[in-house]
N, CA, C and O atoms as a Maestro MAE file, in Angstrom:
{
 s_m_m2io_version
 :::
 2.0.0
}

f_m_ct {
 s_m_title
 :::
 protein
 m_atom[296] {
  # First column is atom index #
  i_m_mmod_type
  r_m_x_coord
  r_m_y_coord
  r_m_z_coord
  i_m_residue_number
  s_m_chain_name
  s_m_pdb_residue_name
  s_m_pdb_atom_name
  i_m_atomic_number
  :::
  1 25 -117.720 36.483 100.348 1 A "MET " " N  " 7
  2 3 -118.001 37.314 101.510 1 A "MET " " CA " 6
  3 2 -118.625 38.631 101.039 1 A "MET " " C  " 6
  4 15 -118.063 39.325 100.192 1 A "MET " " O  " 8
  5 25 -119.769 38.958 101.586 2 A "SER " " N  " 7
  6 3 -120.423 40.205 101.197 2 A "SER " " CA " 6
  7 2 -120.121 41.289 102.221 2 A "SER " " C  " 6
  8 15 -119.830 41.013 103.385 2 A "SER " " O  " 8
  9 25 -120.199 42.512 101.758 3 A "MET " " N  " 7
  10 3 -119.995 43.645 102.645 3 A "MET " " CA " 6
  11 2 -121.039 44.711 102.326 3 A "MET " " C  " 6
  12 15 -121.656 44.693 101.261 3 A "MET " " O  " 8
  13 25 -121.224 45.621 103.244 4 A "THR " " N  " 7
  14 3 -122.221 46.662 103.063 4 A "THR " " CA " 6
  15 2 -121.561 47.927 102.538 4 A "THR " " C  " 6
  16 15 -120.541 48.375 103.061 4 A "THR " " O  " 8
  17 25 -122.145 48.486 101.516 5 A "LYS " " N  " 7
  18 3 -121.769 49.805 100.994 5 A "LYS " " CA " 6
  19 2 -122.991 50.704 101.130 5 A "LYS " " C  " 6
  20 15 -124.117 50.215 101.223 5 A "LYS " " O  " 8
  21 25 -122.777 51.989 101.142 6 A "PHE " " N  " 7
  22 3 -123.872 52.945 101.271 6 A "PHE " " CA " 6
  23 2 -123.943 53.793 100.017 6 A "PHE " " C  " 6
  24 15 -122.953 54.388 99.590 6 A "PHE " " O  " 8
  25 25 -125.127 53.838 99.438 7 A "ILE " " N  " 7
  26 3 -125.365 54.535 98.187 7 A "ILE " " CA " 6
  27 2 -126.089 55.845 98.488 7 A "ILE " " C  " 6
  28 15 -127.154 55.847 99.106 7 A "ILE " " O  " 8
  29 25 -125.505 56.952 98.048 8 A "LEU " " N  " 7
  30 3 -126.112 58.269 98.256 8 A "LEU " " CA " 6
  31 2 -127.089 58.573 97.130 8 A "LEU " " C  " 6
  32 15 -126.750 58.484 95.950 8 A "LEU " " O  " 8
  33 25 -128.300 58.931 97.514 9 A "ILE " " N  " 7
  34 3 -129.316 59.382 96.563 9 A "ILE " " CA " 6
  35 2 -129.711 60.788 96.992 9 A "ILE " " C  " 6
  36 15 -130.124 61.001 98.132 9 A "ILE " " O  " 8
  37 25 -129.584 61.751 96.076 10 A "LEU " " N  " 7
  38 3 -129.810 63.164 96.394 10 A "LEU " " CA " 6
  39 2 -130.880 63.736 95.478 10 A "LEU " " C  " 6
  40 15 -130.877 63.494 94.271 10 A "LEU " " O  " 8
  41 25 -131.782 64.487 96.059 11 A "TRP " " N  " 7
  42 3 -132.854 65.135 95.300 11 A "TRP " " CA " 6
  43 2 -132.819 66.635 95.534 11 A "TRP " " C  " 6
  44 15 -132.463 67.099 96.618 11 A "TRP " " O  " 8
  45 25 -133.196 67.396 94.496 12 A "MET " " N  " 7
  46 3 -133.457 68.823 94.638 12 A "MET " " CA " 6
  47 2 -134.966 68.991 94.580 12 A "MET " " C  " 6
  48 15 -135.636 68.454 93.698 12 A "MET " " O  " 8
  49 25 -135.482 69.742 95.534 13 A "CYS " " N  " 7
  50 3 -136.927 69.868 95.680 13 A "CYS " " CA " 6
  51 2 -137.338 71.335 95.738 13 A "CYS " " C  " 6
  52 15 -136.523 72.229 95.971 13 A "CYS " " O  " 8
  53 25 -138.628 71.547 95.518 14 A "SER " " N  " 7
  54 3 -139.223 72.862 95.651 14 A "SER " " CA " 6
  55 2 -140.525 72.712 96.421 14 A "SER " " C  " 6
  56 15 -141.304 71.792 96.173 14 A "SER " " O  " 8
  57 25 -140.751 73.621 97.352 15 A "SER " " N  " 7
  58 3 -142.003 73.595 98.113 15 A "SER " " CA " 6
  59 2 -143.145 74.288 97.389 15 A "SER " " C  " 6
  60 15 -144.255 74.362 97.917 15 A "SER " " O  " 8
  61 25 -142.888 74.799 96.180 16 A "VAL " " N  " 7
  62 3 -143.940 75.434 95.391 16 A "VAL " " CA " 6
  63 2 -144.938 74.350 94.959 16 A "VAL " " C  " 6
  64 15 -144.532 73.334 94.397 16 A "VAL " " O  " 8
  65 25 -146.231 74.554 95.214 17 A "PRO " " N  " 7
  66 3 -147.221 73.546 94.822 17 A "PRO " " CA " 6
  67 2 -147.107 73.178 93.342 17 A "PRO " " C  " 6
  68 15 -146.958 74.049 92.485 17 A "PRO " " O  " 8
  69 25 -147.177 71.890 93.059 18 A "GLY " " N  " 7
  70 3 -147.092 71.403 91.687 18 A "GLY " " CA " 6
  71 2 -145.694 70.997 91.264 18 A "GLY " " C  " 6
  72 15 -145.532 70.288 90.271 18 A "GLY " " O  " 8
  73 25 -144.684 71.430 91.998 19 A "ASN " " N  " 7
  74 3 -143.309 71.038 91.679 19 A "ASN " " CA " 6
  75 2 -142.971 69.745 92.411 19 A "ASN " " C  " 6
  76 15 -143.467 69.491 93.509 19 A "ASN " " O  " 8
  77 25 -142.123 68.937 91.792 20 A "GLU " " N  " 7
  78 3 -141.715 67.674 92.391 20 A "GLU " " CA " 6
  79 2 -140.214 67.673 92.628 20 A "GLU " " C  " 6
  80 15 -139.486 68.500 92.078 20 A "GLU " " O  " 8
  81 25 -139.766 66.746 93.444 21 A "CYS " " N  " 7
  82 3 -138.332 66.565 93.649 21 A "CYS " " CA " 6
  83 2 -137.756 65.840 92.436 21 A "CYS " " C  " 6
  84 15 -138.390 64.956 91.861 21 A "CYS " " O  " 8
  85 25 -136.537 66.234 92.062 22 A "ILE " " N  " 7
  86 3 -135.850 65.527 90.980 22 A "ILE " " CA " 6
  87 2 -134.531 64.970 91.522 22 A "ILE " " C  " 6
  88 15 -133.818 65.632 92.278 22 A "ILE " " O  " 8
  89 25 -134.235 63.757 91.121 23 A "LYS " " N  " 7
  90 3 -132.983 63.129 91.532 23 A "LYS " " CA " 6
  91 2 -131.847 63.778 90.759 23 A "LYS " " C  " 6
  92 15 -131.940 63.968 89.546 23 A "LYS " " O  " 8
  93 25 -130.768 64.119 91.470 24 A "ILE " " N  " 7
  94 3 -129.638 64.751 90.817 24 A "ILE " " CA " 6
  95 2 -128.378 63.918 91.048 24 A "ILE " " C  " 6
  96 15 -128.216 63.304 92.103 24 A "ILE " " O  " 8
  97 25 -127.497 63.902 90.063 25 A "PRO " " N  " 7
  98 3 -126.264 63.122 90.201 25 A "PRO " " CA " 6
  99 2 -125.300 63.767 91.192 25 A "PRO " " C  " 6
  100 15 -125.310 64.983 91.388 25 A "PRO " " O  " 8
  101 25 -124.477 62.938 91.808 26 A "THR " " N  " 7
  102 3 -123.438 63.428 92.705 26 A "THR " " CA " 6
  103 2 -122.091 62.902 92.214 26 A "THR " " C  " 6
  104 15 -122.020 61.804 91.662 26 A "THR " " O  " 8
  105 25 -121.015 63.681 92.413 27 A "PRO " " N  " 7
  106 3 -119.698 63.227 91.964 27 A "PRO " " CA " 6
  107 2 -119.292 61.894 92.595 27 A "PRO " " C  " 6
  108 15 -118.670 61.054 91.944 27 A "PRO " " O  " 8
  109 25 -119.644 61.713 93.846 28 A "LYS " " N  " 7
  110 3 -119.352 60.464 94.545 28 A "LYS " " CA " 6
  111 2 -120.666 59.938 95.094 28 A "LYS " " C  " 6
  112 15 -121.464 60.704 95.635 28 A "LYS " " O  " 8
  113 25 -120.898 58.633 94.959 29 A "PHE " " N  " 7
  114 3 -122.174 58.130 95.454 29 A "PHE " " CA " 6
  115 2 -122.090 56.784 96.159 29 A "PHE " " C  " 6
  116 15 -123.111 56.291 96.638 29 A "PHE " " O  " 8
  117 25 -120.916 56.171 96.242 30 A "VAL " " N  " 7
  118 3 -120.753 54.916 96.974 30 A "VAL " " CA " 6
  119 2 -119.779 55.155 98.129 30 A "VAL " " C  " 6
  120 15 -118.691 55.699 97.939 30 A "VAL " " O  " 8
  121 25 -120.189 54.739 99.324 31 A "PHE " " N  " 7
  122 3 -119.402 54.984 100.532 31 A "PHE " " CA " 6
  123 2 -119.260 53.705 101.337 31 A "PHE " " C  " 6
  124 15 -120.097 52.807 101.251 31 A "PHE " " O  " 8
  125 25 -118.196 53.631 102.116 32 A "ASP " " N  " 7
  126 3 -117.935 52.447 102.936 32 A "ASP " " CA " 6
  127 2 -118.774 52.396 104.201 32 A "ASP " " C  " 6
  128 15 -119.009 51.318 104.749 32 A "ASP " " O  " 8
  129 25 -119.228 53.554 104.671 33 A "ASP " " N  " 7
  130 3 -120.052 53.536 105.890 33 A "ASP " " CA " 6
  131 2 -121.066 54.684 105.882 33 A "ASP " " C  " 6
  132 15 -120.986 55.613 105.078 33 A "ASP " " O  " 8
  133 25 -122.002 54.582 106.793 34 A "MET " " N  " 7
  134 3 -123.094 55.558 106.896 34 A "MET " " CA " 6
  135 2 -122.554 56.946 107.230 34 A "MET " " C  " 6
  136 15 -123.051 57.951 106.721 34 A "MET " " O  " 8
  137 25 -121.546 56.996 108.079 35 A "TYR " " N  " 7
  138 3 -120.975 58.277 108.492 35 A "TYR " " CA " 6
  139 2 -120.479 59.070 107.284 35 A "TYR " " C  " 6
  140 15 -120.867 60.221 107.087 35 A "TYR " " O  " 8
  141 25 -119.612 58.441 106.472 36 A "ASP " " N  " 7
  142 3 -119.058 59.144 105.311 36 A "ASP " " CA " 6
  143 2 -120.151 59.554 104.328 36 A "ASP " " C  " 6
  144 15 -120.096 60.645 103.760 36 A "ASP " " O  " 8
  145 25 -121.132 58.698 104.126 37 A "CYS " " N  " 7
  146 3 -122.230 59.014 103.214 37 A "CYS " " CA " 6
  147 2 -123.023 60.219 103.717 37 A "CYS " " C  " 6
  148 15 -123.348 61.122 102.947 37 A "CYS " " O  " 8
  149 25 -123.328 60.227 104.997 38 A "THR " " N  " 7
  150 3 -124.116 61.310 105.578 38 A "THR " " CA " 6
  151 2 -123.355 62.639 105.547 38 A "THR " " C  " 6
  152 15 -123.915 63.666 105.165 38 A "THR " " O  " 8
  153 25 -122.091 62.619 105.945 39 A "VAL " " N  " 7
  154 3 -121.292 63.849 105.931 39 A "VAL " " CA " 6
  155 2 -121.194 64.396 104.509 39 A "VAL " " C  " 6
  156 15 -121.342 65.600 104.296 39 A "VAL " " O  " 8
  157 25 -120.945 63.521 103.538 40 A "TYR " " N  " 7
  158 3 -120.858 63.957 102.149 40 A "TYR " " CA " 6
  159 2 -122.201 64.498 101.665 40 A "TYR " " C  " 6
  160 15 -122.247 65.506 100.959 40 A "TYR " " O  " 8
  161 25 -123.294 63.833 102.040 41 A "GLY " " N  " 7
  162 3 -124.624 64.289 101.633 41 A "GLY " " CA " 6
  163 2 -124.918 65.709 102.107 41 A "GLY " " C  " 6
  164 15 -125.425 66.530 101.342 41 A "GLY " " O  " 8
  165 25 -124.602 65.997 103.359 42 A "TYR " " N  " 7
  166 3 -124.821 67.350 103.874 42 A "TYR " " CA " 6
  167 2 -123.878 68.360 103.207 42 A "TYR " " C  " 6
  168 15 -124.308 69.453 102.836 42 A "TYR " " O  " 8
  169 25 -122.607 68.005 103.053 43 A "ALA " " N  " 7
  170 3 -121.635 68.928 102.450 43 A "ALA " " CA " 6
  171 2 -121.991 69.218 100.995 43 A "ALA " " C  " 6
  172 15 -121.925 70.366 100.555 43 A "ALA " " O  " 8
  173 25 -122.366 68.184 100.248 44 A "HIS " " N  " 7
  174 3 -122.708 68.393 98.841 44 A "HIS " " CA " 6
  175 2 -124.015 69.183 98.721 44 A "HIS " " C  " 6
  176 15 -124.157 70.009 97.819 44 A "HIS " " O  " 8
  177 25 -124.952 68.940 99.608 45 A "SER " " N  " 7
  178 3 -126.197 69.723 99.616 45 A "SER " " CA " 6
  179 2 -125.904 71.199 99.827 45 A "SER " " C  " 6
  180 15 -126.501 72.058 99.178 45 A "SER " " O  " 8
  181 25 -124.983 71.489 100.737 46 A "GLU " " N  " 7
  182 3 -124.606 72.882 100.978 46 A "GLU " " CA " 6
  183 2 -123.995 73.496 99.725 46 A "GLU " " C  " 6
  184 15 -124.323 74.628 99.370 46 A "GLU " " O  " 8
  185 25 -123.108 72.763 99.048 47 A "GLU " " N  " 7
  186 3 -122.500 73.266 97.814 47 A "GLU " " CA " 6
  187 2 -123.559 73.601 96.765 47 A "GLU " " C  " 6
  188 15 -123.476 74.625 96.087 47 A "GLU " " O  " 8
  189 25 -124.539 72.735 96.644 48 A "ILE " " N  " 7
  190 3 -125.604 72.942 95.651 48 A "ILE " " CA " 6
  191 2 -126.395 74.210 95.968 48 A "ILE " " C  " 6
  192 15 -126.603 75.045 95.087 48 A "ILE " " O  " 8
  193 25 -126.833 74.359 97.202 49 A "ILE " " N  " 7
  194 3 -127.642 75.523 97.574 49 A "ILE " " CA " 6
  195 2 -126.831 76.806 97.418 49 A "ILE " " C  " 6
  196 15 -127.346 77.806 96.920 49 A "ILE " " O  " 8
  197 25 -125.571 76.785 97.838 50 A "ILE " " N  " 7
  198 3 -124.720 77.970 97.714 50 A "ILE " " CA " 6
  199 2 -124.506 78.352 96.250 50 A "ILE " " C  " 6
  200 15 -124.343 79.531 95.936 50 A "ILE " " O  " 8
  201 25 -124.503 77.368 95.356 51 A "SER " " N  " 7
  202 3 -124.290 77.663 93.934 51 A "SER " " CA " 6
  203 2 -125.493 78.340 93.286 51 A "SER " " C  " 6
  204 15 -125.377 78.889 92.191 51 A "SER " " O  " 8
  205 25 -126.628 78.306 93.941 52 A "LEU " " N  " 7
  206 3 -127.844 78.946 93.429 52 A "LEU " " CA " 6
  207 2 -127.937 80.370 93.965 52 A "LEU " " C  " 6
  208 15 -127.291 80.703 94.958 52 A "LEU " " O  " 8
  209 25 -128.719 81.193 93.328 53 A "THR " " N  " 7
  210 3 -128.888 82.554 93.848 53 A "THR " " CA " 6
  211 2 -129.885 82.552 95.002 53 A "THR " " C  " 6
  212 15 -130.780 81.710 95.077 53 A "THR " " O  " 8
  213 25 -129.705 83.501 95.881 54 A "ARG " " N  " 7
  214 3 -130.639 83.676 97.002 54 A "ARG " " CA " 6
  215 2 -132.065 83.872 96.473 54 A "ARG " " C  " 6
  216 15 -133.023 83.326 97.019 54 A "ARG " " O  " 8
  217 25 -132.183 84.660 95.405 55 A "GLU " " N  " 7
  218 3 -133.506 84.941 94.840 55 A "GLU " " CA " 6
  219 2 -134.169 83.665 94.327 55 A "GLU " " C  " 6
  220 15 -135.357 83.442 94.559 55 A "GLU " " O  " 8
  221 25 -133.400 82.831 93.630 56 A "PHE " " N  " 7
  222 3 -133.951 81.584 93.098 56 A "PHE " " CA " 6
  223 2 -134.421 80.668 94.230 56 A "PHE " " C  " 6
  224 15 -135.528 80.134 94.183 56 A "PHE " " O  " 8
  225 25 -133.577 80.492 95.240 57 A "VAL " " N  " 7
  226 3 -133.932 79.619 96.372 57 A "VAL " " CA " 6
  227 2 -135.173 80.145 97.076 57 A "VAL " " C  " 6
  228 15 -136.072 79.370 97.404 57 A "VAL " " O  " 8
  229 25 -135.233 81.445 97.312 58 A "ASN " " N  " 7
  230 3 -136.371 82.025 98.022 58 A "ASN " " CA " 6
  231 2 -137.643 82.029 97.176 58 A "ASN " " C  " 6
  232 15 -138.736 81.804 97.696 58 A "ASN " " O  " 8
  233 25 -137.503 82.284 95.877 59 A "GLU " " N  " 7
  234 3 -138.678 82.322 95.002 59 A "GLU " " CA " 6
  235 2 -139.257 80.923 94.773 59 A "GLU " " C  " 6
  236 15 -140.471 80.723 94.814 59 A "GLU " " O  " 8
  237 25 -138.366 79.966 94.533 60 A "LYS " " N  " 7
  238 3 -138.816 78.602 94.220 60 A "LYS " " CA " 6
  239 2 -138.896 77.702 95.446 60 A "LYS " " C  " 6
  240 15 -139.298 76.542 95.349 60 A "LYS " " O  " 8
  241 25 -138.506 78.246 96.608 61 A "LEU " " N  " 7
  242 3 -138.516 77.480 97.859 61 A "LEU " " CA " 6
  243 2 -137.736 76.172 97.711 61 A "LEU " " C  " 6
  244 15 -138.230 75.091 98.032 61 A "LEU " " O  " 8
  245 25 -136.509 76.304 97.217 62 A "VAL " " N  " 7
  246 3 -135.667 75.153 96.893 62 A "VAL " " CA " 6
  247 2 -135.001 74.589 98.150 62 A "VAL " " C  " 6
  248 15 -134.569 75.330 99.033 62 A "VAL " " O  " 8
  249 25 -134.932 73.276 98.202 63 A "TYR " " N  " 7
  250 3 -134.174 72.579 99.240 63 A "TYR " " CA " 6
  251 2 -133.690 71.252 98.677 63 A "TYR " " C  " 6
  252 15 -134.173 70.791 97.643 63 A "TYR " " O  " 8
  253 25 -132.739 70.648 99.362 64 A "THR " " N  " 7
  254 3 -132.275 69.322 98.966 64 A "THR " " CA " 6
  255 2 -132.662 68.326 100.038 64 A "THR " " C  " 6
  256 15 -132.906 68.685 101.190 64 A "THR " " O  " 8
  257 25 -132.713 67.077 99.640 65 A "LYS " " N  " 7
  258 3 -132.855 65.986 100.601 65 A "LYS " " CA " 6
  259 2 -132.047 64.819 100.062 65 A "LYS " " C  " 6
  260 15 -131.813 64.708 98.858 65 A "LYS " " O  " 8
  261 25 -131.629 63.957 100.966 66 A "PHE " " N  " 7
  262 3 -130.842 62.812 100.525 66 A "PHE " " CA " 6
  263 2 -131.082 61.619 101.422 66 A "PHE " " C  " 6
  264 15 -131.601 61.736 102.532 66 A "PHE " " O  " 8
  265 25 -130.688 60.464 100.906 67 A "ALA " " N  " 7
  266 3 -130.756 59.219 101.664 67 A "ALA " " CA " 6
  267 2 -129.483 58.443 101.408 67 A "ALA " " C  " 6
  268 15 -128.895 58.529 100.330 67 A "ALA " " O  " 8
  269 25 -129.064 57.693 102.396 68 A "CYS " " N  " 7
  270 3 -127.933 56.780 102.258 68 A "CYS " " CA " 6
  271 2 -128.491 55.368 102.427 68 A "CYS " " C  " 6
  272 15 -128.815 54.946 103.537 68 A "CYS " " O  " 8
  273 25 -128.596 54.656 101.326 69 A "ASP " " N  " 7
  274 3 -129.188 53.318 101.336 69 A "ASP " " CA " 6
  275 2 -128.111 52.252 101.456 69 A "ASP " " C  " 6
  276 15 -127.160 52.225 100.675 69 A "ASP " " O  " 8
  277 25 -128.266 51.380 102.436 70 A "ALA " " N  " 7
  278 3 -127.327 50.267 102.610 70 A "ALA " " CA " 6
  279 2 -127.570 49.222 101.535 70 A "ALA " " C  " 6
  280 15 -128.709 48.828 101.283 70 A "ALA " " O  " 8
  281 25 -126.482 48.773 100.896 71 A "GLN " " N  " 7
  282 3 -126.544 47.743 99.860 71 A "GLN " " CA " 6
  283 2 -125.497 46.684 100.141 71 A "GLN " " C  " 6
  284 15 -124.346 47.002 100.441 71 A "GLN " " O  " 8
  285 25 -125.894 45.430 100.043 72 A "GLN " " N  " 7
  286 3 -124.940 44.330 100.175 72 A "GLN " " CA " 6
  287 2 -124.226 44.126 98.845 72 A "GLN " " C  " 6
  288 15 -124.865 44.000 97.801 72 A "GLN " " O  " 8
  289 25 -122.905 44.096 98.890 73 A "VAL " " N  " 7
  290 3 -122.127 43.846 97.667 73 A "VAL " " CA " 6
  291 2 -121.240 42.628 97.908 73 A "VAL " " C  " 6
  292 15 -120.818 42.341 99.029 73 A "VAL " " O  " 8
  293 25 -120.981 41.938 96.827 74 A "ILE " " N  " 7
  294 3 -120.153 40.714 96.921 74 A "ILE " " CA " 6
  295 2 -118.749 41.017 96.471 74 A "ILE " " C  " 6
  296 15 -117.895 40.129 96.473 74 A "ILE " " O  " 8
  :::
 }
 m_bond[295] {
  # First column is bond index #
  i_m_from
  i_m_to
  i_m_order
  :::
  1 1 2 1
  2 2 3 1
  3 3 4 2
  4 3 5 1
  5 5 6 1
  6 6 7 1
  7 7 8 2
  8 7 9 1
  9 9 10 1
  10 10 11 1
  11 11 12 2
  12 11 13 1
  13 13 14 1
  14 14 15 1
  15 15 16 2
  16 15 17 1
  17 17 18 1
  18 18 19 1
  19 19 20 2
  20 19 21 1
  21 21 22 1
  22 22 23 1
  23 23 24 2
  24 23 25 1
  25 25 26 1
  26 26 27 1
  27 27 28 2
  28 27 29 1
  29 29 30 1
  30 30 31 1
  31 31 32 2
  32 31 33 1
  33 33 34 1
  34 34 35 1
  35 35 36 2
  36 35 37 1
  37 37 38 1
  38 38 39 1
  39 39 40 2
  40 39 41 1
  41 41 42 1
  42 42 43 1
  43 43 44 2
  44 43 45 1
  45 45 46 1
  46 46 47 1
  47 47 48 2
  48 47 49 1
  49 49 50 1
  50 50 51 1
  51 51 52 2
  52 51 53 1
  53 53 54 1
  54 54 55 1
  55 55 56 2
  56 55 57 1
  57 57 58 1
  58 58 59 1
  59 59 60 2
  60 59 61 1
  61 61 62 1
  62 62 63 1
  63 63 64 2
  64 63 65 1
  65 65 66 1
  66 66 67 1
  67 67 68 2
  68 67 69 1
  69 69 70 1
  70 70 71 1
  71 71 72 2
  72 71 73 1
  73 73 74 1
  74 74 75 1
  75 75 76 2
  76 75 77 1
  77 77 78 1
  78 78 79 1
  79 79 80 2
  80 79 81 1
  81 81 82 1
  82 82 83 1
  83 83 84 2
  84 83 85 1
  85 85 86 1
  86 86 87 1
  87 87 88 2
  88 87 89 1
  89 89 90 1
  90 90 91 1
  91 91 92 2
  92 91 93 1
  93 93 94 1
  94 94 95 1
  95 95 96 2
  96 95 97 1
  97 97 98 1
  98 98 99 1
  99 99 100 2
  100 99 101 1
  101 101 102 1
  102 102 103 1
  103 103 104 2
  104 103 105 1
  105 105 106 1
  106 106 107 1
  107 107 108 2
  108 107 109 1
  109 109 110 1
  110 110 111 1
  111 111 112 2
  112 111 113 1
  113 113 114 1
  114 114 115 1
  115 115 116 2
  116 115 117 1
  117 117 118 1
  118 118 119 1
  119 119 120 2
  120 119 121 1
  121 121 122 1
  122 122 123 1
  123 123 124 2
  124 123 125 1
  125 125 126 1
  126 126 127 1
  127 127 128 2
  128 127 129 1
  129 129 130 1
  130 130 131 1
  131 131 132 2
  132 131 133 1
  133 133 134 1
  134 134 135 1
  135 135 136 2
  136 135 137 1
  137 137 138 1
  138 138 139 1
  139 139 140 2
  140 139 141 1
  141 141 142 1
  142 142 143 1
  143 143 144 2
  144 143 145 1
  145 145 146 1
  146 146 147 1
  147 147 148 2
  148 147 149 1
  149 149 150 1
  150 150 151 1
  151 151 152 2
  152 151 153 1
  153 153 154 1
  154 154 155 1
  155 155 156 2
  156 155 157 1
  157 157 158 1
  158 158 159 1
  159 159 160 2
  160 159 161 1
  161 161 162 1
  162 162 163 1
  163 163 164 2
  164 163 165 1
  165 165 166 1
  166 166 167 1
  167 167 168 2
  168 167 169 1
  169 169 170 1
  170 170 171 1
  171 171 172 2
  172 171 173 1
  173 173 174 1
  174 174 175 1
  175 175 176 2
  176 175 177 1
  177 177 178 1
  178 178 179 1
  179 179 180 2
  180 179 181 1
  181 181 182 1
  182 182 183 1
  183 183 184 2
  184 183 185 1
  185 185 186 1
  186 186 187 1
  187 187 188 2
  188 187 189 1
  189 189 190 1
  190 190 191 1
  191 191 192 2
  192 191 193 1
  193 193 194 1
  194 194 195 1
  195 195 196 2
  196 195 197 1
  197 197 198 1
  198 198 199 1
  199 199 200 2
  200 199 201 1
  201 201 202 1
  202 202 203 1
  203 203 204 2
  204 203 205 1
  205 205 206 1
  206 206 207 1
  207 207 208 2
  208 207 209 1
  209 209 210 1
  210 210 211 1
  211 211 212 2
  212 211 213 1
  213 213 214 1
  214 214 215 1
  215 215 216 2
  216 215 217 1
  217 217 218 1
  218 218 219 1
  219 219 220 2
  220 219 221 1
  221 221 222 1
  222 222 223 1
  223 223 224 2
  224 223 225 1
  225 225 226 1
  226 226 227 1
  227 227 228 2
  228 227 229 1
  229 229 230 1
  230 230 231 1
  231 231 232 2
  232 231 233 1
  233 233 234 1
  234 234 235 1
  235 235 236 2
  236 235 237 1
  237 237 238 1
  238 238 239 1
  239 239 240 2
  240 239 241 1
  241 241 242 1
  242 242 243 1
  243 243 244 2
  244 243 245 1
  245 245 246 1
  246 246 247 1
  247 247 248 2
  248 247 249 1
  249 249 250 1
  250 250 251 1
  251 251 252 2
  252 251 253 1
  253 253 254 1
  254 254 255 1
  255 255 256 2
  256 255 257 1
  257 257 258 1
  258 258 259 1
  259 259 260 2
  260 259 261 1
  261 261 262 1
  262 262 263 1
  263 263 264 2
  264 263 265 1
  265 265 266 1
  266 266 267 1
  267 267 268 2
  268 267 269 1
  269 269 270 1
  270 270 271 1
  271 271 272 2
  272 271 273 1
  273 273 274 1
  274 274 275 1
  275 275 276 2
  276 275 277 1
  277 277 278 1
  278 278 279 1
  279 279 280 2
  280 279 281 1
  281 281 282 1
  282 282 283 1
  283 283 284 2
  284 283 285 1
  285 285 286 1
  286 286 287 1
  287 287 288 2
  288 287 289 1
  289 289 290 1
  290 290 291 1
  291 291 292 2
  292 291 293 1
  293 293 294 1
  294 294 295 1
  295 295 296 2
  :::
 }
}
């Protein structure tokens, strides 16, 4: 019997031309449903941005983005 798990993928990005998004690890990345994955993605994104300085975020135009990908597991 297979079931669906949700995998969190999180990137840190910069809107500065020439910079690309980089995938960053998260303490937790497998979730039982979309809700938990999404809530964790937003909460962890907030933690990341808060851990940076205001000057760094504003100078480098830093933001995060994430996706919760459904995966079938056996």
